[in-house]
C-alpha positions as CSV (number, residue, x, y, z in Angstrom):
1,M,16.3,-17.1,3.9
2,N,17.5,-17.1,0.4
3,N,21.1,-16.0,-0.2
4,R,19.9,-13.2,-2.5
5,F,17.7,-11.8,0.3
6,L,20.7,-11.9,2.7
7,Q,22.9,-10.3,0.0
8,T,20.4,-7.5,-0.4
9,L,20.0,-6.9,3.3
10,S,23.8,-6.9,3.7
11,V,23.8,-3.5,1.9
12,K,23.6,-1.3,5.0
13,P,21.9,1.8,3.5
14,F,19.2,-0.5,2.1
15,L,18.8,-2.3,5.4
16,F,18.2,1.1,7.2
17,L,15.8,2.1,4.5
18,W,13.9,-1.2,4.9
19,L,13.8,-0.9,8.7
20,A,12.5,2.7,8.4
21,E,9.8,1.4,6.2
22,V,8.9,-1.4,8.6
23,F,8.6,1.0,11.6
24,S,6.7,3.6,9.7
25,Q,4.3,1.0,8.1
26,I,3.6,-0.6,11.5
27,S,2.8,2.9,13.0
28,M,0.7,3.9,10.0
29,N,-1.4,0.7,10.1
30,L,-1.8,0.9,13.8
31,L,-2.8,4.6,13.4
32,N,-5.4,3.7,10.8
33,F,-7.0,1.1,13.2
34,T,-6.8,3.4,16.2
35,L,-8.3,6.5,14.6
36,L,-11.2,4.5,13.2
37,I,-11.9,3.1,16.7
38,V,-11.5,6.5,18.4
39,A,-13.9,8.2,15.9
40,F,-16.5,5.5,16.4
41,K,-16.1,5.6,20.2
42,L,-16.5,9.4,20.2
43,T,-19.7,9.4,18.0
44,G,-21.1,5.9,17.7
45,S,-21.5,6.8,14.0
46,N,-20.4,4.9,10.9
47,T,-20.5,8.2,9.0
48,A,-17.8,9.5,11.4
49,V,-15.7,6.5,10.6
50,S,-16.1,7.1,6.8
51,G,-14.9,10.6,7.5
52,I,-11.6,9.2,8.8
53,V,-11.3,7.1,5.6
54,L,-11.9,10.2,3.5
55,A,-9.4,12.2,5.5
56,F,-6.8,9.6,4.7
57,T,-7.8,9.3,1.0
58,L,-8.4,12.8,-0.3
59,P,-4.7,14.0,0.0
60,A,-3.6,11.3,-2.3
61,V,-6.1,12.4,-4.9
62,L,-5.3,16.1,-4.5
63,L,-1.5,16.0,-3.9
64,G,-0.1,12.7,-5.2
65,I,1.6,13.7,-8.5
66,L,2.3,17.2,-7.2
67,A,4.2,15.7,-4.2
68,G,6.1,13.5,-6.6
69,V,7.2,16.5,-8.7
70,L,8.5,18.3,-5.6
71,V,10.2,15.3,-4.2
72,D,12.2,14.8,-7.4
73,R,13.6,18.3,-6.9
74,W,14.5,17.6,-3.2
75,N,17.0,15.4,-1.4
76,K,15.0,12.2,-0.9
77,K,16.8,11.2,2.3
78,R,16.0,14.6,3.8
79,V,12.4,14.2,2.7
80,L,12.2,10.8,4.4
81,F,13.7,12.2,7.6
82,L,11.4,15.2,7.7
83,T,8.2,13.3,6.9
84,N,8.9,10.7,9.6
85,F,9.8,13.4,12.1
86,L,6.7,15.5,11.3
87,R,4.5,12.5,11.8
88,T,6.1,11.9,15.1
89,I,5.2,15.5,16.2
90,L,1.6,15.1,15.0
91,L,1.2,11.9,17.0
92,L,2.6,13.6,20.1
93,F,0.0,16.3,19.6
94,V,-2.9,13.9,19.4
95,V,-1.7,12.2,22.6
96,F,-3.1,15.2,24.5
97,F,-6.2,16.1,22.3
98,H,-7.6,12.7,21.0
99,S,-10.9,13.3,22.7
100,E,-11.8,16.0,20.2
101,L,-13.3,14.6,16.9
102,T,-12.1,17.7,15.0
103,V,-8.5,17.1,16.1
104,V,-8.8,13.4,15.1
105,Y,-9.9,14.4,11.6
106,L,-7.2,17.0,11.3
107,V,-4.5,14.6,12.4
108,A,-5.7,11.9,9.9
109,F,-5.7,14.5,7.1
110,F,-2.3,16.0,7.8
111,V,-0.6,12.7,8.4
112,S,-1.9,11.6,5.0
113,V,-0.7,14.9,3.5
114,I,2.8,14.3,4.8
115,T,2.7,10.6,3.7
116,Q,2.1,11.8,0.1
117,F,5.7,13.1,0.2
118,F,7.0,10.1,2.0
119,V,6.0,7.5,-0.5
120,P,7.6,9.0,-3.7
121,A,10.8,9.5,-1.7
122,E,11.0,6.0,-0.2
123,T,10.4,3.4,-2.9
124,P,12.4,5.4,-5.6
125,M,15.5,5.2,-3.4
126,I,15.6,1.4,-3.8
127,P,17.4,1.4,-7.2
128,I,19.7,4.1,-5.9
129,L,20.9,1.8,-3.1
130,I,20.6,-1.6,-4.8
131,K,22.2,-3.1,-7.9
132,K,19.8,-4.0,-10.7
133,D,20.2,-7.7,-10.3
134,N,18.8,-7.5,-6.8
135,L,15.9,-5.2,-7.5
136,M,13.3,-8.0,-7.5
137,S,14.6,-9.3,-4.1
138,A,14.6,-5.7,-2.7
139,N,11.0,-5.1,-3.8
140,A,10.0,-8.5,-2.4
141,L,11.5,-7.5,1.0
142,F,9.6,-4.2,0.8
143,G,6.4,-6.2,0.1
144,I,7.2,-8.4,3.1
145,G,7.7,-5.3,5.2
146,I,4.4,-3.7,4.1
147,Y,2.2,-6.7,4.5
148,G,4.0,-8.1,7.4
149,S,3.4,-4.8,9.1
150,V,-0.4,-5.3,8.5
151,L,-0.1,-8.5,10.5
152,V,1.8,-6.9,13.3
153,A,-0.5,-3.9,13.4
154,Y,-3.6,-6.1,13.4
155,A,-2.2,-8.3,16.2
156,L,-1.2,-5.3,18.3
157,A,-4.1,-2.9,17.7
158,G,-6.6,-4.5,20.1
159,P,-4.1,-5.4,22.9
160,L,-2.4,-2.0,22.8
161,L,-5.7,-0.1,23.2
162,L,-6.9,-2.5,26.0
163,L,-3.6,-2.5,27.9
164,L,-2.4,1.0,27.4
165,G,-5.5,3.1,26.5
166,E,-5.7,5.6,23.7
167,T,-3.2,8.1,25.2
168,L,-0.3,5.7,25.6
169,T,-1.1,4.0,22.3
170,F,-0.6,7.3,20.4
171,A,2.6,7.8,22.3
172,V,3.8,4.3,21.2
173,L,3.0,5.2,17.6
174,A,4.9,8.4,17.9
175,F,7.9,6.4,19.2
176,L,7.7,4.1,16.1
177,F,7.8,7.0,13.8
178,L,10.8,8.3,15.8
179,L,12.6,5.0,15.3
180,A,11.9,5.3,11.5
181,T,13.4,8.8,11.6
182,L,16.5,7.5,13.3
183,C,16.9,4.7,10.8
184,V,16.8,7.2,7.9
185,S,19.5,9.3,9.6
186,F,21.8,6.2,9.4
187,I,21.5,5.9,5.6
188,R,24.9,6.7,4.1
189,V,25.7,6.4,0.4
190,S,27.9,8.7,-1.6
191,K,25.8,8.7,-4.8
192,L,22.5,9.2,-3.0
193,E,21.8,12.7,-4.3
194,D,23.4,16.0,-4.8
195,S,23.5,17.8,-1.4
196,S,22.6,21.0,-3.1
197,K,19.1,19.7,-3.7
198,T,17.2,21.4,-0.9
199,V,13.6,22.3,-0.1
200,K,13.1,25.7,-1.8
201,Q,10.4,27.7,-3.6
202,I,9.6,26.7,-7.1
203,A,7.6,28.7,-9.6
204,P,4.1,27.3,-10.2
205,S,4.7,27.4,-14.0
206,V,7.8,25.2,-13.4
207,I,5.8,22.8,-11.3
208,M,3.0,22.5,-13.9
209,G,5.6,21.9,-16.6
210,D,7.1,19.1,-14.5
211,V,3.6,17.6,-14.0
212,K,2.9,17.7,-17.8
213,S,6.3,16.2,-18.7
214,A,5.8,13.4,-16.1
215,L,2.3,12.6,-17.4
216,H,3.7,12.6,-20.9
217,A,6.6,10.3,-20.0
218,I,4.2,7.9,-18.2
219,S,1.7,7.8,-21.1
220,K,4.4,7.0,-23.6
221,T,6.1,4.2,-21.7
222,K,4.0,1.0,-21.7
223,E,6.0,-0.7,-18.9
224,I,5.3,2.3,-16.6
225,Y,1.6,2.9,-17.2
226,S,0.7,-0.8,-17.3
227,S,2.5,-1.3,-14.0
228,L,0.9,1.7,-12.4
229,F,-2.5,0.5,-13.5
230,L,-2.0,-3.0,-12.1
231,L,-0.7,-1.6,-8.7
232,A,-3.6,0.7,-8.4
233,L,-6.0,-2.0,-9.3
234,S,-4.5,-4.3,-6.7
235,Q,-5.1,-1.6,-4.1
236,F,-8.6,-1.2,-5.4
237,I,-9.3,-4.9,-4.8
238,I,-8.0,-4.6,-1.2
239,L,-10.3,-1.6,-0.5
240,I,-13.3,-3.3,-2.1
241,L,-12.8,-6.3,0.3
242,A,-12.4,-3.9,3.2
243,V,-15.7,-2.2,2.4
244,L,-17.6,-5.4,1.7
245,G,-15.9,-7.5,4.4
246,P,-18.6,-7.0,7.2
247,G,-21.5,-7.7,4.8
248,Y,-19.6,-10.7,3.3
249,A,-19.1,-12.2,6.7
250,K,-22.7,-11.7,7.8
251,D,-24.7,-12.4,4.6
252,V,-22.5,-14.9,2.7
253,L,-20.4,-16.7,5.2
254,H,-22.9,-16.4,8.1
255,I,-20.1,-15.8,10.6
256,R,-19.7,-13.1,13.2
257,V,-18.3,-9.8,11.7
258,D,-15.5,-9.7,14.3
259,Q,-14.3,-13.1,13.1
260,F,-13.6,-11.9,9.5
261,P,-10.3,-10.0,10.1
262,L,-8.8,-13.0,11.8
263,L,-10.1,-15.6,9.3
264,F,-9.5,-13.5,6.1
265,V,-7.2,-10.5,6.6
266,T,-4.5,-12.4,8.5
267,P,-4.2,-15.3,6.0
268,A,-4.2,-12.7,3.2
269,A,-1.2,-10.9,4.8
270,I,0.6,-14.2,5.3
271,G,-0.1,-15.1,1.7
272,M,1.4,-11.8,0.6
273,V,4.6,-12.4,2.6
274,I,5.0,-16.0,1.3
275,G,4.3,-14.8,-2.3
276,A,7.0,-12.1,-1.9
277,L,9.4,-14.8,-0.7
278,L,8.6,-17.1,-3.7
279,I,9.1,-14.3,-6.2
280,G,12.3,-13.2,-4.6
281,N,13.6,-16.8,-4.7
282,Y,12.3,-18.3,-8.0
283,F,11.1,-15.5,-10.3
284,Q,14.2,-13.3,-10.6
285,Y,14.6,-13.8,-14.3
286,R,10.9,-14.4,-15.3
287,S,9.1,-11.8,-17.4
288,R,7.9,-9.1,-14.9
289,H,4.9,-8.4,-17.2
290,K,3.8,-12.0,-17.3
291,V,4.2,-12.6,-13.6
292,A,2.1,-9.5,-12.8
293,A,-0.6,-10.4,-15.4
294,L,-0.8,-13.9,-14.1
295,G,-1.2,-12.5,-10.5
296,M,-4.0,-10.3,-11.6
297,M,-5.8,-13.1,-13.5
298,L,-5.5,-15.5,-10.5
299,A,-6.7,-12.7,-8.1
300,G,-9.8,-12.3,-10.2
301,F,-10.5,-16.1,-10.0
302,A,-10.0,-15.9,-6.2
303,V,-12.5,-13.0,-5.9
304,M,-15.0,-14.9,-8.1
305,L,-14.9,-17.8,-5.7
306,L,-15.5,-15.7,-2.6
307,P,-19.3,-15.8,-2.8
308,F,-19.1,-19.6,-2.8
309,G,-16.8,-19.8,0.2
310,A,-19.5,-21.2,2.5
311,S,-20.6,-23.9,0.0
312,F,-17.3,-25.5,-1.1
313,S,-16.8,-27.2,2.2
314,P,-18.6,-28.0,5.5
315,N,-15.7,-26.2,7.2
316,T,-16.5,-22.6,6.3
317,H,-13.6,-21.2,8.4
318,L,-11.1,-23.3,6.5
319,M,-12.3,-22.1,3.1
320,V,-12.2,-18.5,4.1
321,I,-8.6,-18.9,5.3
322,I,-7.7,-20.6,2.0
323,L,-9.3,-17.9,-0.1
324,G,-7.8,-15.1,1.9
325,F,-4.4,-16.7,1.6
326,S,-4.8,-17.1,-2.1
327,L,-5.7,-13.4,-2.6
328,G,-2.6,-12.4,-0.6
329,L,-0.4,-14.7,-2.6
330,T,-1.7,-13.4,-6.0
331,N,-1.3,-9.8,-4.8
332,A,2.4,-10.4,-4.2
333,F,2.6,-11.5,-7.9
334,I,1.3,-8.1,-8.9
335,F,3.1,-5.9,-6.3
336,V,6.7,-7.1,-6.6
337,P,7.3,-7.3,-10.4
338,S,5.2,-4.1,-11.1
339,N,7.3,-2.1,-8.7
340,T,10.5,-3.6,-10.1
341,L,9.4,-2.7,-13.6
342,I,8.8,0.9,-12.7
343,Q,12.2,1.2,-11.1
344,E,14.0,-0.4,-14.0
345,K,12.2,1.8,-16.7
346,T,12.4,5.2,-15.0
347,R,15.3,7.6,-14.5
348,E,16.1,8.7,-11.0
349,S,15.0,12.2,-11.8
350,Y,11.4,11.0,-12.8
351,R,10.9,8.2,-10.3
352,G,9.3,10.4,-7.6
353,K,6.8,11.8,-10.1
354,V,5.8,8.3,-11.2
355,Y,5.2,7.1,-7.6
356,G,3.3,10.4,-7.0
357,A,1.1,9.6,-10.0
358,L,0.6,6.1,-8.4
359,N,-0.6,7.8,-5.2
360,S,-3.1,9.9,-7.2
361,L,-4.3,7.0,-9.2
362,T,-4.7,4.8,-6.1
363,G,-6.6,7.7,-4.4
364,V,-9.0,8.0,-7.2
365,F,-9.5,4.2,-7.3
366,S,-10.0,4.4,-3.5
367,L,-13.0,6.7,-3.8
368,I,-15.0,4.2,-5.8
369,P,-15.4,1.6,-3.0
370,I,-16.0,4.3,-0.4
371,I,-18.7,6.1,-2.5
372,L,-20.2,3.4,-4.8
373,V,-19.6,-0.2,-3.9
374,G,-21.4,-0.2,-0.5
375,E,-24.5,1.1,-2.3
376,L,-24.3,-1.5,-5.0
377,A,-23.9,-4.3,-2.4
378,D,-26.9,-3.0,-0.5
379,F,-29.0,-3.0,-3.8
380,Y,-27.8,-6.1,-5.6
381,G,-26.2,-8.1,-2.7
382,V,-22.6,-8.7,-1.7
383,A,-22.3,-12.0,-3.5
384,L,-23.3,-10.6,-6.9
385,V,-21.0,-7.6,-6.6
386,L,-18.1,-9.8,-5.7
387,T,-18.8,-12.2,-8.6
388,W,-18.8,-9.5,-11.2
389,L,-15.8,-7.8,-9.7
390,G,-13.9,-11.1,-9.9
391,V,-15.0,-11.5,-13.6
392,L,-13.7,-8.0,-14.4
393,I,-10.4,-8.5,-12.6
394,A,-9.8,-11.9,-14.2
395,F,-10.7,-10.5,-17.6
396,V,-8.1,-7.7,-17.2
397,G,-5.4,-10.1,-16.2
398,F,-6.3,-12.6,-18.9
399,S,-6.4,-9.9,-21.6
400,Y,-3.0,-8.5,-20.6
401,L,-1.4,-12.0,-20.4
402,A,-2.9,-12.9,-23.9
403,F,-1.6,-9.6,-25.3
404,L,1.9,-10.4,-24.0
405,M,1.9,-13.9,-25.4
406,L,0.7,-12.7,-28.8
407,K,3.3,-10.0,-28.9
408,K,6.1,-12.5,-28.1
409,K,5.0,-14.7,-31.0
410,K,5.2,-11.8,-33.4
């Protein structure tokens, strides 16, 4: 591992924050898989599964920026501790009542509500704990943690349910959240936040004033709103592929649907991890904007090639693996520099609001594939939808990159 990564991980408060992220992300991804499976087993209905997705998505739309406003007024370490602890309690509750569909929906919804407060408290702590020179490496490590946890969760979801059953699986997830809680408790840094910042009542007029000032600050700072847009768009791409994945496997690749996650999702997660390592090692002093724009443009080209995955080579499996890996790699080029830019260009007192806005924006983007894209694919075909989606994404990336190049010439 690069010396800069080791240097970043040697900062103990950051190491405990990173470990808390890894444990909580693994638990959240496993929970997503598990609740979807449980809902389908209880009902045999795809609509019931969509209900779980909506239960996870709606809180981000409704509470994202509001949660960010509140978190900026609270002690972020305390918020991280409480959100992990409350998710532990919810998982212990579902251990005993997971056979009730209503309980499954409620748990999915309230875990997502709590997570809206977790996200704007977690990532904004990075620049508090890490020097500016190591921010890119720190965000690369967070990217590795997030997407590496997808790999771990995917690898463990099936075996856990088969070996332990649903009851013990939920108990394991609660234990992982408890480990994250303990890691947060070990974070020690004198300049973290004023200890007088506590969870207390705030007048609605003050909250609305904070929301307006946050939106104004975001809209006036190009580095922030462009980074937020790129991050939300990258999540949009991931959700589109999740929705279209089964149809893509069946109608375009002509492979079994249950082969798609292994052949595509796993290489994509590996590509993200390797991309984060490359950026942390070799792109420390490159333009954050250009790296992110390049990543978006290349992601668009990769999506455009997806409909032709079965025709490039007689080995369809190999081409799917390559395309999945490429999308993961390009996503890292968006995720790491965009997060770094946000942290560099925002004051600590506004950072939670900005990440709350990102939650809201991502939530709104998430509703599009859930509501619209499946219908478009059924009407026009998966291949055509993917082609035009790739064209749109590549155009956005190319336009932004061209704008940056012209601005530099001036």
